[in-house]
C-alpha positions in Angstrom: -25.4 -6.0 -3.1 -22.1 -6.9 -4.7 -20.9 -4.1 -7.0 -18.3 -4.6 -9.7 -18.7 -1.3 -11.6 -19.0 2.2 -10.1 -22.7 3.1 -10.1 -24.6 6.3 -9.6 -27.8 5.9 -7.6 -30.5 8.5 -8.5 -33.8 9.3 -6.9 -36.5 9.7 -9.6 -38.6 12.0 -7.4 -36.1 14.6 -6.1 -33.0 14.0 -8.3 -30.8 13.2 -5.3 -27.8 11.1 -6.3 -24.7 9.5 -5.0 -21.9 7.4 -6.6 -21.1 4.0 -5.1 -17.6 2.6 -5.8 -16.9 -1.2 -6.0 -15.6 -2.8 -2.8 -11.9 -3.6 -2.4 -9.4 -4.6 0.3 -7.8 -1.1 0.4 -11.1 0.5 1.4 -12.3 -1.2 4.5 -14.6 1.6 5.7 -17.1 1.3 2.8 -20.7 1.8 3.8 -23.4 -0.2 2.2 -25.3 1.7 -0.5 -28.6 3.3 0.5 -31.8 1.4 -0.2 -34.0 4.5 -0.4 -33.5 8.2 -0.9 -32.2 9.9 2.3 -33.8 13.2 1.2 -37.4 12.2 0.4 -37.4 8.5 1.3 -38.8 7.5 -2.1 -38.4 3.8 -3.1 -36.7 2.4 -5.2 -33.6 4.3 -6.3 -32.7 4.1 -10.0 -29.1 3.4 -11.0 -26.8 3.8 -13.9 -23.1 3.4 -14.7 -21.1 6.3 -13.1 -19.3 8.8 -15.4 -15.6 9.3 -15.0 -16.3 12.7 -13.4 -18.6 11.1 -10.8 -16.0 8.4 -10.0 -13.2 10.9 -9.6 -15.4 13.0 -7.3 -16.4 10.0 -5.1 -12.7 8.9 -4.8 -11.6 12.4 -4.0 -14.3 12.7 -1.3 -13.3 9.3 0.2 -9.6 10.3 0.2 -10.3 13.6 1.9 -12.4 11.8 4.6 -9.6 9.2 5.2 -6.9 11.9 5.2 -8.9 14.0 7.8 -9.2 10.9 10.0 -5.5 10.2 9.8 -4.6 13.9 10.3 -6.3 14.0 13.6 -3.7 11.6 15.2 -0.6 13.4 13.8 0.9 16.4 15.6 1.0 19.8 13.9 4.4 21.2 13.1 4.8 24.9 13.9 5.3 27.1 10.8 7.6 29.5 12.6 10.4 26.9 12.6 10.3 26.6 8.9 13.7 27.3 7.5 12.3 28.4 4.0 10.8 31.6 5.3 14.2 33.2 6.1 15.7 32.5 2.7 15.2 35.1 0.0 14.9 34.4 -3.7 17.5 36.2 -5.9 
């Protein structure tokens, strides 16, 4: 399924929904959209054009997942060494 617009897939039985963003080179970890509802396994899913709010939510969730994956490989900096704590505001 080649997607050019963001779509929201909706289950007519249980109202489960998810937003599917179009594929692009900067998002190589995109999973294929579901073919049936993962909650009730009803076929087929309905679809509609995603609202701006749904697109923003899907992009934010994707960013947070990628940021978490990247963050696992980076070392943590100790907060005690932070120079800003010792400074007082006048």
